[in-house]
N, C-alpha and C positions, 0 to 999 in steps of 0.2 A: 646605486652607482658609487656612493661614497665608500661602502665596504670594499668594492672591487678596487678602487683607487688606493685605499689604505693597504689592502693586500699587496697590490703590485708594488707600491712604494716600500713596504716591509721586505718584500723579496729582494728588491733592487738593494736596499740597505744592507741586507744580509750577505748578498754576493759581494758587495764592495767593502764591507765592514772590516775585513781582514786582508785587504789588498796592500801590497808593499808601496810605500812612497819612495824610500831611498834604501833598500836593502836592510837598513838598521831600524828604521822607524815604521811603525804600523799604525794604521787609522782603524779604530774600532768604532762601530756604531754605538750610539747611546741607548741601546735597547735595555730595558730592565724587565728581565723575564722573571715571573714569579717562581719562588722555590716551592716545589710540591712536596708535601709531606704525607707519606703513606703509612698507615698503621692499622693494627688490629687491637682491640681490647680483649684481654683473656682473663679468665678467673684465676687469681693467684693460686688457689688451693687446688681446684679441680682440673685446671689447665684447659677448660672448655672456652671456646669462643663465645663471648657474650652476645654477639649480634649475628654471626654467620653459621652458627651451629645448626644441626638438623631441627632441634627444638631450642631456639635462642631464648635466653633468659630475659632479654630486652628487645624492643622494636627500635628500628633506626630512628624513629621520631623521638625516643627517649634520650638521645644523645645531643647535648649542646655544648659548644665550645666557644668561649669569648675571651678577649684580651683583658687582662687585669685592670689596664688604665681606662678601660671603656665603662664609665660609670652608667651608661644606658643598658649595658649587658646585651648588646646586639650580637647575636650568635654569628659565627663565621658560616660560610657556605660549606657544607660537608657533602661530598660526592662519594659514590660507591665505585671503586675501581675493580673491574673484573679482568684479571690476567689469566686466561686459560682456565677458568673455573675457580682460581684462587681469589677470593674477594678481600678487599681491604678498603678502609676509608681513605679519603684524600682531602687535604685542606691545603690552600695556598698560604704560605707564611709571609710575613712582612719582611722583605729584604731591605727595606730602607732603614731599618733599625739594626745596624751592624753589630752593636753591642749585645744584642740578644733581646728576648721578649719572653714574657711569662703568659701562659694561657690557662684559663680555668676549664676543666673538663667536668662536665655534670652528666651523670647517668642516672635517669629516673629520680627516685628519692634517696639515692646513696650519698654519701659525703663527697664533697667536691675534691677533685684531685688537681695537682699543679703540673703542668707540662712546661718545662723551660728549655729554650733552645738559643743557641748562638749560631751565627753565620759568619762565613769568611769569604774572601775572594778565591777563586780557584787559581790554579798555577798555569792556566792556559794563556797564550798570547793575548787573546781577546778574552780577558777574565770576566767570568760571571760570579754571582754569589751562590754559595753552596752551604749545606748545612755543616756546621762544624761539630756541634755537641748537642745532645738531647738528654734531658733528665726528666723522669716521671716520678714525682714525688721523692726528689733528691737522688733517686737511683739512676745511674748512668745507663743509657740504653744504646745498643749498637744495632744497625740494621741487618736483616738477612734478606738478600735479594732486593734490596732497596726499601723493604717494609720494616717498620719498627714494631716490635711487640711490646705492648704496654700491659703490664700485670696489675690488675685491679683487685684489691683486698675484698673478698666476697661478703664479709660481715660488717661492712661500714655503712651504716644507715644514718641519715640525718636525724636530728632530734626534733 
């Protein structure tokens, strides 16, 4: 029963969140939607998808992502997004830290990579947070159809 009430309340708040009060003033609900970050990990040299190729080099269980400030190294929840057969990974980013955040990306026994992102408020009337900039090992990454392609150096093994 509680999930139904929460859902109904959420729908109600969504409907009234951008209703006009005085033609100039708008009331927006205090919803904080997670920022979804969709990405693929590609071998920098061969350009092969490391996880979703026909014969992938790694299994999905080999991928771990965690926040640098998390000393316990608790991995983020990683889901597989399947958009008309085009697979990608998806994680929810922390939009509470508007200044940005750094994530550590670990793939099997390879050297860890750094994924840095910043967020900003959108220009909508009822603004939400959106991805501003993404850097993978200091390289600026731009999305293609909402999916970021992260190029992994193929010969980077941990010592």
